[in-house]
C-alpha positions as CSV (number, residue, x, y, z in Angstrom):
1,X,10.9,13.5,21.6
2,X,14.5,14.0,22.8
3,X,17.1,12.0,20.9
4,X,20.5,11.1,22.1
5,X,23.4,12.3,19.8
6,X,24.3,8.7,18.8
7,X,20.8,8.1,17.5
8,X,20.9,11.4,15.6
9,X,24.1,10.3,13.9
10,X,22.7,6.9,13.1
11,X,19.3,8.0,11.8
12,X,20.1,7.4,8.2
13,X,21.2,3.8,9.1
14,X,17.9,3.5,10.9
15,X,16.1,4.7,7.8
16,X,17.8,2.0,5.7
17,X,16.6,-0.6,8.3
18,X,13.0,0.7,8.2
19,X,13.0,0.8,4.4
20,X,14.2,-2.8,4.3
21,X,11.2,-3.8,6.5
22,X,8.7,-1.8,4.4
23,X,10.1,-3.5,1.3
24,X,9.3,-6.8,2.9
25,X,5.8,-5.7,3.8
26,X,5.0,-4.5,0.3
27,X,6.7,-7.6,-1.2
28,X,4.5,-9.9,0.8
29,X,1.4,-8.5,-0.9
30,X,2.6,-9.3,-4.5
31,X,5.3,-12.1,-4.2
32,X,2.7,-14.8,-3.7
33,X,0.7,-14.1,-6.9
34,X,3.2,-15.8,-9.2
35,X,3.5,-18.9,-6.9
36,X,-0.3,-19.5,-6.7
37,X,-0.4,-22.4,-9.3
38,X,2.4,-24.2,-7.5
39,X,0.8,-23.6,-4.1
40,X,-2.6,-24.9,-5.3
41,X,-1.0,-28.1,-6.7
42,X,1.2,-28.9,-3.7
43,X,-1.2,-28.0,-0.9
44,X,-4.4,-29.1,-2.7
45,X,-6.3,-25.8,-2.9
46,X,-9.0,-25.5,-5.5
47,X,-8.9,-22.8,-8.1
48,X,-11.9,-21.1,-6.5
49,X,-10.3,-20.9,-3.1
50,X,-6.7,-20.0,-4.3
51,X,-7.4,-16.3,-4.2
52,X,-7.7,-16.5,-0.4
53,X,-4.0,-17.1,-0.1
54,X,-3.8,-13.5,-1.2
55,X,-7.0,-12.3,0.4
56,X,-6.1,-13.7,3.8
57,X,-3.2,-11.4,3.9
58,X,-5.1,-8.4,2.5
59,X,-7.9,-8.8,5.0
60,X,-5.9,-8.5,8.2
61,X,-3.5,-6.0,6.7
62,X,-6.2,-3.6,5.7
63,X,-8.3,-4.2,8.9
64,X,-5.5,-3.7,11.5
65,X,-3.5,-0.8,10.0
66,X,-5.3,1.9,12.0
67,X,-5.0,-0.1,15.2
68,X,-1.4,-0.8,14.6
69,X,-0.6,2.9,14.1
70,X,-2.3,3.9,17.3
71,X,-0.8,1.1,19.3
72,X,2.6,2.5,18.2
73,X,1.8,5.9,19.6
74,X,0.5,4.7,22.9
75,X,2.6,1.6,23.7
76,X,5.9,2.5,22.1
77,X,6.8,2.7,18.4
78,X,9.9,0.5,18.6
79,X,8.3,-2.0,20.8
80,X,5.3,-2.4,18.5
81,X,7.5,-2.5,15.4
82,X,9.5,-5.3,16.9
83,X,6.4,-7.2,17.9
84,X,5.2,-7.0,14.3
85,X,8.5,-8.4,13.1
86,X,8.2,-11.4,15.4
87,X,4.7,-12.1,14.1
88,X,5.7,-11.9,10.5
89,X,8.8,-14.1,11.1
90,X,6.8,-16.8,12.9
91,X,3.8,-16.7,10.5
92,X,6.1,-16.9,7.4
93,X,7.9,-19.9,8.8
94,X,4.6,-21.7,9.4
95,X,3.2,-20.7,6.0
96,X,6.1,-22.5,4.2
97,X,5.4,-25.6,6.2
98,X,1.5,-25.4,6.0
99,X,0.1,-28.8,5.4
100,X,-3.4,-27.7,4.4
101,X,-5.5,-24.9,2.9
102,X,-6.8,-23.7,6.2
103,X,-3.3,-23.6,7.8
104,X,-1.8,-21.7,4.9
105,X,-4.6,-19.1,4.8
106,X,-4.4,-18.7,8.6
107,X,-0.6,-18.2,8.4
108,X,-1.1,-15.6,5.6
109,X,-3.6,-13.8,7.7
110,X,-1.1,-13.7,10.6
111,X,1.5,-12.3,8.1
112,X,-1.0,-9.6,7.3
113,X,-1.5,-8.8,11.0
114,X,2.2,-8.5,11.5
115,X,2.5,-6.3,8.4
116,X,-0.3,-4.0,9.7
117,X,1.6,-3.5,12.9
118,X,4.9,-2.9,11.1
119,X,3.9,-0.5,8.4
120,X,2.4,2.4,10.4
121,X,4.9,2.0,13.3
122,X,7.8,2.1,10.9
123,X,6.5,5.1,9.1
124,X,5.8,6.9,12.4
125,X,9.4,6.2,13.5
126,X,10.7,7.8,10.3
127,X,8.6,10.9,10.9
128,X,9.7,11.2,14.5
129,X,13.5,10.8,14.0
130,X,13.5,13.1,11.0
131,X,12.4,16.7,11.4
132,X,9.5,18.1,9.3
133,X,10.9,19.8,6.2
134,X,13.7,18.9,3.7
135,X,15.3,16.3,5.9
136,X,12.1,14.4,6.3
137,X,11.3,14.8,2.6
138,X,14.5,13.1,1.7
139,X,13.7,10.2,4.1
140,X,10.2,9.9,2.8
141,X,11.5,10.0,-0.8
142,X,13.6,6.9,0.0
143,X,10.5,5.4,1.8
144,X,8.3,6.0,-1.2
145,X,10.9,4.6,-3.6
146,X,11.0,1.4,-1.7
147,X,7.2,1.1,-1.2
148,X,6.5,2.0,-4.8
149,X,9.0,-0.5,-6.3
150,X,8.4,-3.3,-3.9
151,X,5.2,-4.5,-5.7
152,X,7.0,-4.8,-9.0
153,X,10.0,-6.5,-7.4
154,X,7.7,-9.0,-5.7
155,X,6.5,-10.3,-9.1
156,X,10.0,-10.9,-10.3
157,X,11.3,-12.4,-7.0
158,X,8.3,-14.6,-6.7
159,X,8.9,-16.1,-10.1
160,X,12.6,-16.6,-9.4
161,X,12.1,-18.3,-6.0
162,X,9.2,-20.4,-7.2
163,X,11.0,-21.7,-10.2
164,X,14.4,-22.1,-8.5
165,X,13.7,-23.2,-4.9
166,X,10.0,-23.9,-4.6
167,X,7.0,-21.8,-3.5
168,X,7.8,-22.4,0.2
169,X,10.7,-19.9,-0.2
170,X,8.3,-17.2,-1.2
171,X,7.2,-17.4,2.5
172,X,10.5,-18.2,4.1
173,X,12.4,-15.3,2.6
174,X,10.8,-13.1,5.3
175,X,12.4,-15.0,8.2
176,X,16.1,-14.0,7.8
177,X,15.1,-10.4,6.9
178,X,12.9,-10.1,10.0
179,X,15.6,-11.7,12.3
180,X,18.3,-9.3,10.9
181,X,16.1,-6.2,11.5
182,X,15.2,-7.5,15.0
183,X,18.8,-7.8,15.9
184,X,19.7,-4.3,14.7
185,X,16.6,-2.4,15.8
186,X,17.6,-1.8,19.5
187,X,21.0,-0.4,18.4
188,X,19.7,2.0,15.7
189,X,16.2,3.0,16.6
190,X,15.2,4.9,19.8
191,X,12.0,4.2,21.6
192,X,9.3,6.8,21.5
193,X,5.6,7.1,22.5
194,X,3.0,9.7,23.2
195,X,4.1,10.7,26.6
196,X,1.6,13.5,27.0
197,X,-1.5,11.4,26.6
198,X,-3.3,9.1,29.1
199,X,-2.2,5.5,29.1
200,X,-5.8,4.3,28.9
201,X,-6.3,2.1,25.8
202,X,-9.7,2.5,24.0
203,X,-10.6,-1.2,23.7
204,X,-14.2,-0.6,22.5
205,X,-12.9,1.7,19.8
206,X,-10.1,-0.8,18.8
207,X,-12.6,-3.7,18.5
208,X,-15.2,-1.8,16.5
209,X,-12.9,-0.1,14.0
210,X,-10.8,-3.2,13.4
211,X,-14.0,-5.4,12.9
212,X,-15.5,-2.7,10.7
213,X,-12.5,-2.3,8.5
214,X,-11.9,-6.0,8.2
215,X,-15.5,-6.6,7.1
216,X,-15.2,-3.8,4.6
217,X,-12.0,-5.3,3.1
218,X,-13.6,-8.8,3.1
219,X,-16.7,-7.5,1.2
220,X,-14.5,-5.7,-1.3
221,X,-12.0,-8.5,-2.0
222,X,-14.7,-11.2,-2.4
223,X,-17.0,-9.0,-4.6
224,X,-15.6,-10.5,-7.8
225,X,-17.0,-13.9,-6.9
226,X,-20.0,-12.9,-4.9
227,X,-21.1,-9.9,-7.1
228,X,-21.9,-6.3,-6.1
229,X,-25.6,-6.9,-5.8
230,X,-25.4,-10.2,-3.9
231,X,-26.9,-10.7,-0.4
232,X,-23.4,-11.4,0.9
233,X,-21.9,-8.2,-0.3
234,X,-24.8,-6.0,0.7
235,X,-24.9,-7.6,4.2
236,X,-21.1,-7.3,4.7
237,X,-21.1,-3.7,3.6
238,X,-24.1,-2.9,5.8
239,X,-22.4,-4.6,8.8
240,X,-19.1,-2.8,8.2
241,X,-20.9,0.6,8.0
242,X,-22.8,-0.2,11.2
243,X,-19.6,-1.1,13.1
244,X,-17.8,2.0,11.8
245,X,-20.9,4.0,13.0
246,X,-20.6,2.4,16.4
247,X,-16.9,3.2,16.4
248,X,-17.7,6.9,15.7
249,X,-20.2,7.0,18.6
250,X,-17.7,5.4,20.9
251,X,-14.9,7.8,20.0
252,X,-17.1,10.9,20.4
253,X,-17.8,9.8,24.0
254,X,-14.4,8.5,25.0
255,X,-12.1,10.4,27.3
256,X,-9.1,8.8,25.5
257,X,-10.3,7.9,22.0
258,X,-8.3,5.6,19.8
259,X,-8.8,8.1,17.0
260,X,-9.2,11.7,18.3
261,X,-11.4,13.1,15.5
262,X,-9.9,16.6,16.1
263,X,-7.1,15.4,13.8
264,X,-9.4,15.6,10.8
265,X,-9.7,19.4,11.4
266,X,-6.3,19.5,9.7
267,X,-7.4,20.1,6.1
268,X,-4.3,18.8,4.4
269,X,-4.3,15.5,6.4
270,X,-7.9,14.9,5.5
271,X,-7.3,15.8,1.9
272,X,-4.2,13.7,1.6
273,X,-6.1,10.6,2.9
274,X,-9.0,11.2,0.4
275,X,-6.5,11.6,-2.4
276,X,-4.7,8.5,-1.1
277,X,-7.8,6.5,-1.8
278,X,-7.7,7.6,-5.4
279,X,-4.0,7.0,-5.8
280,X,-4.4,3.4,-4.4
281,X,-7.5,2.9,-6.5
282,X,-5.8,3.8,-9.8
283,X,-2.4,2.2,-9.3
284,X,-3.2,-1.1,-7.6
285,X,-5.5,-2.0,-10.5
286,X,-2.9,-0.9,-13.0
287,X,-0.3,-3.4,-11.8
288,X,-3.0,-6.2,-11.8
289,X,-4.2,-5.6,-15.4
290,X,-0.7,-5.1,-16.8
291,X,0.3,-8.5,-15.5
292,X,-2.8,-10.1,-16.9
293,X,-2.2,-8.5,-20.3
294,X,1.4,-9.7,-20.4
295,X,0.6,-13.3,-19.4
296,X,-2.9,-13.9,-20.9
297,X,-2.6,-12.0,-24.1
298,X,1.2,-11.7,-24.9
299,X,1.9,-15.1,-23.5
300,X,4.7,-14.0,-21.1
301,X,6.1,-16.5,-18.6
302,X,6.1,-15.5,-14.9
303,X,9.8,-14.6,-14.9
304,X,9.5,-12.6,-18.2
305,X,6.5,-10.7,-16.8
306,X,8.5,-9.9,-13.7
307,X,11.6,-8.7,-15.6
308,X,9.3,-6.5,-17.6
309,X,8.6,-4.5,-14.4
310,X,12.3,-3.6,-13.9
311,X,12.0,-0.3,-15.8
312,X,9.0,0.6,-13.7
313,X,10.9,-0.1,-10.5
314,X,13.9,2.0,-11.6
315,X,11.6,4.9,-12.7
316,X,9.8,4.9,-9.4
317,X,13.1,5.0,-7.4
318,X,14.4,7.9,-9.5
319,X,11.1,9.8,-9.5
320,X,10.6,9.4,-5.8
321,X,14.0,11.0,-5.2
322,X,13.2,13.8,-7.5
323,X,9.8,14.3,-5.9
324,X,11.3,14.6,-2.4
325,X,13.5,17.4,-3.7
326,X,10.7,19.2,-5.6
327,X,8.5,19.2,-2.5
328,X,11.1,21.0,-0.6
329,X,11.2,23.8,-3.3
330,X,7.6,24.0,-4.5
331,X,5.5,22.4,-1.8
332,X,3.6,19.1,-1.9
333,X,0.4,20.3,-3.7
334,X,1.9,21.1,-7.2
335,X,4.1,17.9,-7.1
336,X,1.1,15.7,-6.2
337,X,-1.0,17.4,-8.9
338,X,1.7,16.7,-11.6
339,X,2.0,13.1,-10.4
340,X,-1.7,12.5,-10.8
341,X,-1.7,14.0,-14.3
342,X,1.1,11.7,-15.3
343,X,-0.7,8.6,-13.8
344,X,-3.9,9.5,-15.6
345,X,-2.0,10.1,-18.9
346,X,-0.1,6.8,-18.5
347,X,-3.4,4.9,-17.9
348,X,-5.0,6.5,-21.0
349,X,-2.0,5.4,-23.0
350,X,-2.4,1.9,-21.6
351,X,-6.0,1.9,-22.8
352,X,-4.5,1.5,-26.3
353,X,-3.0,-2.0,-25.7
354,X,-3.6,-4.4,-28.6
355,X,-3.9,-8.1,-29.2
356,X,-0.8,-8.3,-31.3
357,X,1.1,-5.7,-29.3
358,X,4.6,-6.0,-27.7
359,X,6.6,-4.7,-24.8
360,X,8.2,-1.8,-26.6
361,X,5.1,-0.8,-28.5
362,X,2.4,-1.2,-25.9
363,X,3.9,-1.4,-22.4
364,X,7.2,0.4,-22.0
365,X,6.1,4.0,-22.7
366,X,3.0,4.1,-20.6
367,X,4.7,2.1,-17.9
368,X,7.5,4.7,-17.5
369,X,5.0,7.6,-17.6
370,X,2.8,6.0,-14.9
371,X,5.9,5.1,-12.8
372,X,7.1,8.7,-12.7
373,X,3.5,9.7,-11.7
374,X,3.5,7.0,-9.0
375,X,6.8,8.2,-7.6
376,X,5.5,11.7,-7.4
377,X,2.0,10.9,-6.1
378,X,3.0,8.3,-3.5
379,X,5.8,10.3,-1.9
380,X,3.8,13.6,-1.8
381,X,0.6,12.0,-0.3
382,X,2.7,10.6,2.5
383,X,4.5,13.8,3.1
384,X,1.2,15.8,3.1
385,X,-0.5,13.2,5.4
386,X,2.2,13.6,8.1
387,X,3.2,17.2,7.7
388,X,2.5,19.4,10.6
389,X,1.3,16.5,12.8
390,X,2.6,16.5,16.4
391,X,4.9,13.6,17.3
392,X,2.3,12.1,19.7
393,X,-0.1,11.5,16.7
394,X,2.4,10.4,14.1
395,X,1.4,6.7,14.5
396,X,-2.2,7.6,14.0
397,X,-1.4,9.7,10.9
398,X,0.7,6.9,9.5
399,X,-2.0,4.4,10.1
400,X,-4.6,6.6,8.4
401,X,-2.6,7.1,5.2
402,X,-1.7,3.4,5.0
403,X,-5.3,2.5,5.5
404,X,-6.5,5.0,2.9
405,X,-4.2,3.6,0.2
406,X,-5.0,0.0,1.1
407,X,-8.8,0.5,1.1
408,X,-8.6,2.6,-2.1
409,X,-6.5,-0.1,-3.8
410,X,-9.0,-2.8,-2.8
411,X,-12.0,-0.7,-3.9
412,X,-10.4,0.3,-7.2
413,X,-9.3,-3.2,-8.1
414,X,-12.8,-4.6,-7.3
415,X,-14.6,-2.0,-9.3
416,X,-12.3,-2.1,-12.3
417,X,-12.2,-5.9,-12.4
418,X,-16.0,-5.8,-12.6
419,X,-15.7,-3.4,-15.5
420,X,-13.1,-5.5,-17.3
421,X,-14.9,-8.8,-16.7
422,X,-18.3,-7.4,-17.8
423,X,-16.9,-6.0,-21.0
424,X,-15.0,-9.3,-21.8
425,X,-18.0,-11.5,-21.0
426,X,-20.3,-9.4,-23.2
427,X,-17.9,-9.7,-26.2
428,X,-17.5,-13.4,-25.7
429,X,-21.2,-13.8,-25.6
430,X,-21.7,-11.8,-28.7
431,X,-19.2,-14.1,-30.5
432,X,-21.2,-17.1,-29.4
433,X,-18.5,-18.4,-27.0
434,X,-16.0,-18.8,-29.8
435,X,-12.6,-19.3,-28.1
436,X,-10.9,-17.4,-30.9
437,X,-12.7,-14.3,-29.7
438,X,-11.2,-14.5,-26.2
439,X,-7.9,-12.6,-26.7
440,X,-9.6,-9.6,-28.3
441,X,-12.4,-9.7,-25.7
442,X,-9.7,-9.7,-22.9
443,X,-7.9,-6.8,-24.4
444,X,-11.1,-4.7,-24.7
445,X,-11.8,-5.5,-21.1
446,X,-8.4,-4.4,-20.0
447,X,-8.8,-1.2,-22.1
448,X,-12.0,-0.4,-20.3
449,X,-10.3,-1.0,-16.9
450,X,-7.3,1.3,-17.8
451,X,-9.7,4.1,-18.8
452,X,-11.5,3.6,-15.5
453,X,-8.2,3.9,-13.7
454,X,-7.5,7.1,-15.5
455,X,-10.9,8.5,-14.4
456,X,-10.0,7.6,-10.8
457,X,-6.7,9.4,-11.1
458,X,-8.4,12.4,-12.7
459,X,-10.8,12.6,-9.7
460,X,-7.8,12.4,-7.5
461,X,-6.3,15.5,-9.3
462,X,-9.6,17.4,-8.8
463,X,-9.6,16.5,-5.1
464,X,-6.0,17.5,-4.8
465,X,-6.7,21.0,-6.1
466,X,-9.8,21.3,-3.9
467,X,-8.7,19.7,-0.6
468,X,-5.0,20.2,-0.2
469,X,-4.3,23.5,1.4
470,X,-2.1,26.0,-0.6
471,X,-1.2,27.6,2.7
472,X,0.1,24.4,4.2
473,X,2.0,23.6,1.0
474,X,3.7,27.0,1.1
475,X,4.4,26.7,4.8
476,X,6.1,23.4,4.1
477,X,8.5,25.1,1.7
478,X,9.2,27.9,4.3
479,X,9.9,25.3,7.0
480,X,12.3,23.4,4.6
481,X,14.1,26.6,3.8
482,X,14.4,27.5,7.5
483,X,15.7,24.0,8.3
484,X,18.3,24.1,5.5
485,X,19.5,27.5,6.9
486,X,19.9,26.1,10.4
487,X,23.1,24.5,11.6
488,X,23.0,20.7,11.5
489,X,22.5,18.9,14.8
490,X,25.3,16.5,15.7
């Protein structure tokens, strides 16, 4: 891609704009959680169906990420990015005015669709306007800091908006952000697409992979209520696997596949996506269970729980910046390995939470340790997943790593929630249903889940050592050194 000099000079402003949008996308996944009781009361949604205000977003977000990334490559990254912004703005406006359960869940699903278009197209824009090496590492360090801290910020902002202005503003906050970014995008971000590839769009591949991923996410997010061995879960998983199998057959025979499988010959890209599953699986669940522990056991209010995440947000921002510098000097493999060690250690530490604990004794230490690990792991998996990928496939690579992290997070949360609930239910049953036994039973359930998360992170460490190429990691250092020695383009 050839960039005009004015775009080269403004690329850091463009990064700020893209990071603002990614922050909005990550925020949308967590900001609603605190507002759920108010939403249920005002809109008239039953407790059993309230989770679909969250799941409606997760379903389309996880299902359409891969398609969104490939559309960006083929149809124009800036064009698709702006289309996603329009969808999010309109859906958020309607969500705040939703008169019924069905209307709200549909609006949230539309938000997820817009986010699934925005996230990979924005990341692919970052990776095409910044050269592979130290410059891109710095950009992805900022990207990782925003993405990693957005979830924690969502908990706090959701509480503030719900208590101060009403739950509708949890939805409406996206509208001014999207409009500002839309107005500035044409001035700061150049258009780019895969010029060397045929313009044919693989409709059969798009339909089968999106339907397959959507069914997979649906099966996972509803498994807590349906059960792993239920007819529904088994049927949905079987249908998802069948559709993904059809997708594979379509792609192998297509002259212009949506996903050229040759990209998986790149060992580090494949390894980064497998490790990305583990990173998502361990960390999404960590946020979920920490929040439950603070509110259900320690009795924290929504705002107090949100404020308790501030140290985590600051630690992620700082560690992501450090990680981007370390990758330039040592390569992405050792930094990723250290990050996963820290995540696993933080989760093991969290497994010692107690009924009569407190923030400084049970939360702050492991929170900071896991946050540093998250900053290291998130930035380096992203760098490894897009390193050495040609510009024409950056949208695809970005869609893949986003999908891996999202699917991993959904799987990890479903599995560990089952572990925690099973342990808690067993202990309550042993106590004859005595309400006084519930706090202790909840804590032991959380302890089991944290240990399970540590195991997932440890598996991620093993996979990092086995699947991430040492040669690619060293080559990345050499490329960064060469880039630093070259004169800066103005």
